[in-house]
VORO-760931 format. One line per 4 residues: their letters; for each residue x, y, z of N, C-alpha, C. Coordinates in steps of 0.05 Angstrom, whole numbers, plus 5000, padded with zeros to 4 digits. Example, Ala and Ser with C-alpha at 12.3 -4.5 7.8 and 13.67 -1.06 7.14 Angstrom:
BEGIN
AS> 5264,4886,5156,5246,4910,5156,5264,4934,5156 ~ 5257,4955,5142,5273,4979,5143,5258,5001,5157;
This chain:
BEGIN
MGAR> 9130,8445,6208,9111,8428,6220,9123,8401,6229 ~ 9116,8392,6253,9127,8367,6262,9113,8343,6249 ~ 9122,8319,6256,9111,8295,6244,9083,8290,6254 ~ 9067,8276,6238,9039,8270,6246,9039,8252,6271;
LKTE> 9021,8258,6288,9018,8242,6313,9011,8213,6305 ~ 9025,8194,6317,9021,8166,6310,9002,8154,6331 ~ 8977,8153,6325,8957,8144,6344,8960,8114,6351 ~ 8972,8098,6333,8976,8070,6339,8996,8067,6361;
ELAA> 9016,8084,6362,9036,8083,6384,9023,8091,6411 ~ 9006,8111,6410,8991,8118,6434,8973,8096,6444 ~ 8959,8083,6425,8941,8061,6433,8956,8039,6446 ~ 8980,8032,6435,8996,8011,6447,9006,8019,6475;
FLSG> 9012,8044,6478,9022,8054,6504,9000,8052,6525 ~ 8975,8056,6516,8952,8057,6535,8940,8030,6541 ~ 8948,8009,6525,8937,7983,6530,8944,7973,6558 ~ 8924,7964,6572,8929,7954,6599,8926,7975,6621;
TAGS> 8920,8001,6613,8915,8021,6634,8887,8019,6644 ~ 8882,8032,6667,8855,8031,6679,8836,8045,6660 ~ 8811,8035,6658,8791,8047,6641,8791,8037,6613 ~ 8771,8045,6598,8768,8037,6570,8769,8062,6553;
WEIH> 8789,8065,6535,8793,8089,6520,8790,8084,6490 ~ 8779,8104,6477,8775,8102,6448,8788,8127,6435 ~ 8808,8123,6418,8824,8145,6407,8812,8154,6381 ~ 8809,8181,6378,8800,8193,6353,8821,8215,6346;
YLET> 8826,8217,6320,8847,8236,6311,8838,8251,6286 ~ 8843,8277,6286,8841,8294,6262,8866,8311,6260 ~ 8877,8313,6236,8902,8328,6233,8898,8357,6241 ~ 8875,8369,6234,8869,8397,6240,8840,8398,6250;
VDST> 8836,8415,6270,8809,8419,6281,8807,8447,6293 ~ 8783,8458,6295,8782,8484,6308,8789,8483,6337 ~ 8778,8464,6351,8784,8460,6380,8776,8432,6387 ~ 8794,8418,6401,8787,8390,6409,8764,8390,6428;
NSWA> 8761,8410,6445,8738,8411,6463,8712,8414,6447 ~ 8712,8431,6427,8688,8434,6410,8681,8408,6395 ~ 8702,8395,6385,8699,8370,6371,8687,8349,6390 ~ 8698,8346,6414,8689,8326,6433,8660,8332,6441;
RQEA> 8654,8358,6445,8626,8365,6452,8606,8358,6431 ~ 8614,8363,6406,8596,8355,6383,8592,8325,6383 ~ 8613,8310,6387,8610,8281,6387,8593,8271,6411 ~ 8597,8285,6434,8581,8277,6457,8551,8281,6452;
RQGA> 8544,8302,6438,8516,8308,6432,8504,8289,6412 ~ 8522,8274,6398,8513,8254,6379,8514,8226,6391 ~ 8519,8225,6418,8518,8200,6432,8544,8185,6436 ~ 8567,8199,6431,8593,8186,6435,8596,8176,6464;
RDGG> 8609,8154,6467,8611,8141,6493,8632,8154,6511 ~ 8630,8148,6537,8649,8156,6557,8677,8144,6550 ~ 8698,8160,6554,8725,8150,6549,8737,8157,6522 ~ 8724,8174,6507,8735,8182,6481,8758,8202,6485;
IYLT> 8779,8198,6470,8803,8216,6470,8804,8228,6442 ~ 8803,8254,6441,8802,8269,6415,8828,8285,6412 ~ 8844,8276,6393,8871,8288,6390,8874,8302,6363 ~ 8892,8322,6362,8897,8335,6337,8926,8345,6337;
DYQS> 8936,8351,6313,8962,8363,6310,8961,8393,6309 ~ 8937,8404,6303,8935,8433,6302,8907,8442,6308 ~ 8904,8462,6325,8879,8475,6332,8878,8503,6320 ~ 8858,8509,6304,8856,8536,6292,8842,8555,6311;
AGRG> 8828,8545,6331,8814,8563,6349,8815,8551,6377 ~ 8839,8544,6386,8843,8533,6413,8836,8554,6434 ~ 8825,8545,6456,8817,8563,6478,8829,8555,6504 ~ 8834,8575,6521,8843,8570,6548,8822,8580,6568;
RRGR> 8829,8582,6593,8811,8592,6613,8804,8621,6607 ~ 8779,8629,6615,8769,8656,6613,8769,8665,6584 ~ 8766,8646,6565,8763,8653,6537,8788,8661,6523 ~ 8811,8658,6535,8836,8666,6523,8843,8647,6499;
SWEV> 8853,8658,6478,8860,8642,6455,8886,8627,6461 ~ 8890,8604,6447,8914,8588,6452,8920,8574,6426 ~ 8943,8582,6414,8951,8571,6388,8981,8565,6388 ~ 8988,8541,6378,9016,8533,6376,9022,8522,6348;
PAGT> 9047,8521,6340,9053,8510,6313,9045,8481,6311 ~ 9036,8473,6287,9026,8446,6283,9048,8425,6288 ~ 9040,8403,6301,9059,8381,6305,9080,8385,6326 ~ 9077,8405,6343,9097,8410,6364,9087,8404,6392;
SVMF> 9061,8400,6395,9050,8397,6422,9031,8373,6424 ~ 9024,8367,6448,9003,8347,6452,8977,8362,6458 ~ 8957,8358,6441,8931,8371,6445,8909,8350,6443 ~ 8895,8348,6465,8873,8328,6466,8851,8336,6485;
SILL> 8828,8325,6481,8805,8327,6499,8795,8300,6506 ~ 8788,8296,6531,8776,8271,6540,8746,8276,6546 ~ 8730,8258,6535,8701,8259,6540,8693,8239,6562 ~ 8680,8249,6583,8672,8232,6605,8643,8236,6611;
RPDL> 8631,8215,6621,8603,8216,6630,8602,8205,6659 ~ 8614,8219,6678,8616,8209,6705,8590,8209,6721 ~ 8587,8190,6738,8564,8188,6755,8570,8203,6781 ~ 8572,8229,6779,8580,8246,6802,8562,8271,6803;
APEN> 8560,8282,6826,8544,8307,6829,8557,8329,6812 ~ 8541,8345,6799,8552,8366,6781,8571,8385,6796 ~ 8566,8391,6821,8583,8409,6835,8611,8398,6841 ~ 8615,8372,6837,8641,8360,6841,8658,8358,6816;
LSML> 8646,8364,6793,8659,8359,6767,8682,8378,6762 ~ 8681,8402,6773,8702,8422,6768,8729,8411,6779 ~ 8728,8393,6798,8753,8382,6810,8768,8366,6790 ~ 8755,8357,6768,8769,8342,6748,8792,8358,6735;
TLVM> 8791,8384,6736,8813,8401,6726,8838,8395,6743 ~ 8834,8393,6769,8857,8388,6787,8868,8359,6782 ~ 8849,8341,6777,8858,8313,6772,8875,8312,6747 ~ 8867,8326,6726,8883,8327,6702,8910,8341,6706;
GLSV> 8909,8363,6721,8934,8378,6727,8954,8360,6740 ~ 8945,8345,6760,8963,8326,6774,8973,8305,6755 ~ 8956,8295,6737,8964,8274,6718,8985,8284,6698 ~ 8981,8309,6688,9001,8320,6670,9028,8323,6683;
AEGI> 9028,8334,6707,9053,8338,6722,9067,8311,6727 ~ 9052,8291,6735,9063,8264,6740,9074,8252,6714 ~ 9059,8255,6692,9069,8244,6667,9094,8257,6657 ~ 9096,8283,6660,9121,8297,6652,9144,8290,6670;
RAGT> 9139,8289,6695,9161,8281,6714,9171,8253,6708 ~ 9153,8234,6704,9161,8207,6699,9175,8203,6673 ~ 9167,8218,6652,9178,8214,6626,9204,8230,6620 ~ 9207,8252,6634,9230,8270,6627,9248,8276,6651;
GLDA> 9239,8271,6675,9255,8278,6698,9253,8307,6706 ~ 9238,8324,6691,9234,8352,6698,9218,8355,6723 ~ 9224,8375,6738,9210,8380,6764,9184,8396,6758 ~ 9165,8383,6746,9140,8396,6739,9123,8399,6764;
GIKW> 9111,8422,6767,9093,8427,6790,9067,8439,6780 ~ 9049,8443,6799,9023,8454,6793,9019,8481,6806 ~ 9011,8501,6790,9002,8527,6800,8972,8525,6801 ~ 8962,8526,6825,8933,8523,6829,8917,8541,6812;
PNDV> 8895,8532,6799,8886,8504,6802,8895,8485,6780 ~ 8903,8496,6756,8907,8477,6734,8930,8483,6716 ~ 8948,8501,6722,8971,8506,6706,8994,8488,6714 ~ 9006,8474,6695,9030,8458,6701,9054,8475,6694;
VVNG> 9073,8477,6712,9096,8495,6708,9122,8481,6712 ~ 9143,8491,6698,9170,8481,6702,9188,8505,6703 ~ 9204,8507,6724,9222,8530,6728,9207,8557,6726 ~ 9183,8557,6738,9168,8582,6740,9153,8590,6714;
KKIC> 9154,8572,6694,9140,8579,6669,9119,8557,6662 ~ 9098,8566,6648,9076,8548,6642,9083,8529,6619 ~ 9078,8504,6623,9084,8483,6603,9058,8469,6593 ~ 9036,8474,6607,9011,8461,6600,8988,8478,6610;
GILT> 8966,8477,6594,8941,8490,6602,8919,8470,6600 ~ 8898,8473,6617,8876,8454,6618,8850,8470,6619 ~ 8830,8461,6604,8804,8474,6603,8783,8452,6606 ~ 8769,8453,6628,8747,8433,6633,8720,8446,6629;
ELDT> 8703,8433,6614,8677,8444,6608,8655,8423,6612 ~ 8634,8432,6625,8610,8415,6629,8589,8421,6608 ~ 8581,8401,6593,8561,8405,6572,8534,8393,6583 ~ 8516,8411,6589,8490,8403,6601,8472,8390,6580;
VSHS> 8476,8395,6554,8460,8383,6533,8465,8353,6532 ~ 8490,8345,6532,8497,8317,6529,8503,8304,6556 ~ 8502,8319,6577,8508,8309,6604,8536,8296,6605 ~ 8555,8312,6596,8582,8302,6595,8602,8323,6605;
VIIG> 8626,8314,6610,8648,8332,6618,8670,8328,6598 ~ 8681,8350,6589,8703,8350,6570,8727,8364,6581 ~ 8749,8349,6582,8774,8360,6594,8794,8364,6571 ~ 8799,8389,6564,8818,8396,6543,8845,8401,6555;
TGIN> 8866,8390,6542,8893,8392,6553,8913,8398,6530 ~ 8930,8418,6535,8950,8425,6515,8977,8426,6529 ~ 8996,8409,6519,9023,8407,6531,9044,8416,6511 ~ 9060,8435,6519,9082,8444,6501,9104,8424,6502;
VNMT> 9108,8409,6481,9128,8388,6480,9153,8396,6465 ~ 9150,8401,6440,9174,8407,6423,9176,8435,6412 ~ 9161,8454,6424,9163,8482,6416,9191,8492,6425 ~ 9204,8507,6408,9231,8517,6414,9232,8548,6414;
SFSE> 9211,8561,6406,9210,8590,6407,9183,8600,6415 ~ 9182,8623,6428,9158,8634,6438,9157,8664,6431 ~ 9133,8675,6429,9131,8703,6423,9142,8719,6446 ~ 9149,8744,6440,9160,8761,6461,9142,8763,6485;
ELRE> 9116,8763,6480,9096,8765,6501,9097,8741,6520 ~ 9103,8718,6509,9102,8693,6524,9129,8683,6534 ~ 9151,8695,6524,9177,8685,6529,9184,8682,6559 ~ 9174,8700,6575,9180,8699,6604,9160,8683,6620;
KATS> 9139,8674,6606,9117,8660,6620,9113,8631,6611 ~ 9123,8624,6587,9117,8597,6577,9143,8582,6570 ~ 9141,8556,6570,9164,8539,6563,9154,8513,6551 ~ 9172,8495,6544,9165,8469,6533,9184,8448,6544;
IAAE> 9177,8423,6540,9195,8402,6549,9222,8404,6534 ~ 9220,8409,6508,9245,8411,6492,9262,8435,6501 ~ 9249,8458,6507,9264,8481,6515,9278,8477,6542 ~ 9266,8461,6559,9278,8456,6585,9299,8435,6585;
TGRS> 9299,8417,6565,9317,8395,6565,9338,8396,6542 ~ 9333,8413,6522,9351,8415,6500,9350,8393,6480 ~ 9327,8378,6480,9323,8356,6460,9294,8353,6455 ~ 9287,8340,6433,9259,8335,6426,9250,8309,6440;
WSRE> 9223,8307,6442,9211,8284,6457,9188,8272,6441 ~ 9182,8247,6445,9160,8234,6432,9134,8245,6443 ~ 9118,8256,6425,9092,8266,6434,9073,8243,6441 ~ 9076,8221,6428,9059,8197,6434,9064,8187,6462;
QTAG> 9090,8185,6469,9097,8175,6496,9089,8195,6517 ~ 9092,8221,6511,9083,8242,6530,9054,8240,6535 ~ 9038,8238,6514,9009,8236,6517,9002,8210,6531 ~ 9015,8188,6524,9010,8163,6537,9014,8163,6567;
RVIA> 9036,8175,6575,9042,8175,6604,9022,8192,6619 ~ 9014,8215,6607,8995,8232,6620,8967,8219,6622 ~ 8958,8207,6600,8932,8195,6600,8931,8170,6618 ~ 8953,8155,6619,8955,8132,6637,8953,8141,6666;
SFAE> 8967,8163,6672,8966,8174,6699,8938,8184,6706 ~ 8925,8197,6686,8898,8206,6690,8879,8183,6695 ~ 8882,8161,6680,8864,8138,6683,8864,8128,6712 ~ 8888,8126,6724,8890,8117,6751,8879,8138,6771;
NYRV> 8886,8164,6766,8876,8185,6784,8846,8188,6782 ~ 8835,8185,6759,8806,8187,6755,8792,8165,6770 ~ 8804,8141,6769,8792,8118,6784,8791,8125,6814 ~ 8812,8136,6824,8812,8144,6853,8792,8166,6858;
FAGT> 8792,8186,6841,8773,8208,6845,8744,8199,6844 ~ 8738,8182,6824,8710,8173,6821,8701,8157,6845 ~ 8719,8145,6860,8712,8129,6883,8703,8145,6907 ~ 8712,8171,6908,8705,8188,6931,8689,8212,6922;
GDMT> 8692,8220,6897,8678,8244,6888,8691,8270,6895 ~ 8715,8268,6908,8729,8293,6915,8759,8287,6914 ~ 8775,8305,6925,8804,8302,6923,8817,8287,6947 ~ 8800,8274,6963,8810,8261,6987,8833,8242,6981;
GLKE> 8830,8225,6961,8850,8205,6955,8874,8215,6940 ~ 8872,8240,6929,8893,8251,6913,8907,8275,6925 ~ 8896,8284,6947,8905,8310,6959,8935,8309,6966 ~ 8944,8287,6978,8972,8286,6986,8991,8288,6962;
AYQK> 8985,8273,6941,9001,8274,6917,9001,8301,6904 ~ 8977,8313,6904,8974,8340,6892,8990,8361,6907 ~ 8988,8360,6933,9001,8380,6950,9032,8378,6949 ~ 9042,8354,6944,9071,8350,6943,9084,8367,6920;
ILVN> 9068,8371,6899,9079,8386,6876,9064,8412,6870 ~ 9050,8422,6891,9036,8447,6888,9055,8470,6893 ~ 9061,8485,6872,9081,8507,6875,9071,8530,6892 ~ 9045,8532,6895,9034,8553,6912,9040,8548,6942;
RGKQ> 9042,8523,6950,9043,8516,6978,9067,8529,6992 ~ 9061,8543,7014,9081,8556,7030,9092,8581,7017 ~ 9080,8589,6995,9090,8613,6981,9071,8637,6986 ~ 9083,8661,6983,9067,8685,6984,9051,8687,6959;
VRVL> 9025,8692,6962,9007,8694,6938,8990,8719,6940 ~ 8980,8727,6918,8960,8749,6917,8935,8738,6904 ~ 8913,8739,6918,8887,8730,6909,8873,8753,6896 ~ 8869,8751,6870,8858,8773,6855,8827,8772,6855;
DPRA> 8816,8773,6879,8787,8773,6883,8777,8800,6873 ~ 8758,8801,6854,8748,8827,6844,8735,8844,6865 ~ 8725,8831,6886,8712,8846,6908,8732,8858,6927 ~ 8752,8843,6934,8772,8852,6954,8797,8835,6952;
PFTG> 8816,8843,6934,8841,8828,6931,8856,8828,6958 ~ 8871,8806,6963,8888,8805,6987,8912,8788,6982 ~ 8932,8791,7000,8956,8775,6999,8957,8757,7023 ~ 8972,8735,7021,8975,8717,7043,8994,8694,7036;
TALG> 8993,8673,7051,9009,8649,7047,8991,8626,7040 ~ 8997,8612,7018,8981,8589,7010,8989,8565,7028 ~ 8969,8552,7039,8974,8529,7057,8971,8502,7044 ~ 8956,8502,7022,8950,8477,7008,8921,8477,6999;
IDDR> 8910,8453,6994,8882,8451,6985,8866,8434,7006 ~ 8840,8438,7005,8822,8421,7021,8812,8398,7005 ~ 8794,8382,7016,8784,8358,7002,8769,8364,6976 ~ 8760,8389,6973,8746,8397,6949,8764,8411,6929;
GELL> 8790,8411,6935,8809,8424,6916,8810,8454,6918 ~ 8797,8465,6938,8798,8494,6942,8824,8502,6955 ~ 8835,8525,6948,8860,8534,6959,8856,8548,6986 ~ 8872,8540,7005,8871,8552,7032,8893,8572,7034;
VKRA> 8886,8597,7040,8905,8619,7041,8903,8633,7068 ~ 8925,8635,7082,8926,8650,7108,8932,8679,7101 ~ 8913,8696,7108,8915,8725,7101,8938,8738,7116 ~ 8951,8756,7102,8973,8771,7114,8963,8793,7133;
DNGR> 8939,8803,7129,8929,8826,7144,8918,8818,7171 ~ 8904,8795,7173,8891,8788,7198,8895,8759,7207 ~ 8910,8744,7191,8917,8716,7198,8894,8696,7194 ~ 8871,8705,7184,8849,8687,7179,8854,8670,7155;
VETV> 8846,8645,7156,8849,8627,7133,8824,8628,7115 ~ 8829,8636,7090,8807,8639,7071,8807,8615,7052 ~ 8784,8607,7043,8781,8586,7023,8776,8599,6996 ~ 8794,8594,6978,8791,8606,6951,8782,8584,6932;
FSGE> 8759,8588,6920,8747,8567,6902,8748,8575,6873 ~ 8754,8599,6866,8756,8607,6838,8771,8633,6836 ~ 8777,8641,6812,8791,8666,6807,8820,8663,6803 ~ 8834,8685,6799,8863,8684,6793,8879,8687,6819;
VSVR> 8900,8670,6821,8917,8672,6845,8946,8674,6834 ~ 8959,8696,6839,8987,8700,6830,9005,8690,6852 ~ 9027,8676,6843,9046,8664,6862,9073,8678,6859 ~ 9085,8686,6881,9111,8699,6880,9131,8680,6865;
GIYG> 9145,8691,6845,9165,8676,6831,9155,8660,6807 ~ 9129,8660,6802,9117,8646,6780,9107,8667,6759 ~ 9114,8664,6734,9106,8682,6713,9117,8710,6718 ~ 9139,8713,6733,9151,8738,6737,9137,8755,6759;
YAV> 9118,8743,6773,9103,8759,6793,9121,8763,6818 ~ 9121,8787,6828,9134,8793,6854,9116,8810,6870 ~ 9113,8803,6896,9096,8819,6914,9110,8844,6923;
């Protein structure tokens, strides 16, 4: 087990960033998203950051389980109460994805990119997962983020698909500084996003590190899967894909999109 997360270091790192943040920490929790949702329903304010060293029941997209050794990763959820239309809130996943990639790039020099919509990847392998949930009971949004920082070994199942900052650089890194850079980046990106309610002000930065862009992709639409070339995103964060069969540009707003060269996928 790695060392306990030093919340005072994180607080010092975040002082002076955009927004008002309140840090909460538990050494072990079932899920930071579940914890944040419970606090939201009890009236917790906007801007709460809920961190842990170990999740016993961490979750990813589509209900997939997500578990890592204690003290090796950055695991947190941010509680927000934005004054935005509900249909715009799913874009916060993209805002966090951009922020994680920016934070990793700034802190480590790694060429972190985004696999639409919310996977952060390095050298074709996943280094971060994000799960955004809307809680209609408390009228809040919870953005859960897990970043592989100092993990050095992966199961056989994940070895070809997952990586960590330490695995890519050959050294360990401060989890506090990693979290601080990511949250500081999110604070600024969230300010921009809240001003427009969409990806207009962040689209250029997002597309610069979008690994899908210009690549052959397969859209796993359950009704009619198709292949094509990803062109980028629109102002709502939806993926634009030029179909290989008829040249028409499709707007993809949900579902799985496989990218050639990422996670071992080949068309």
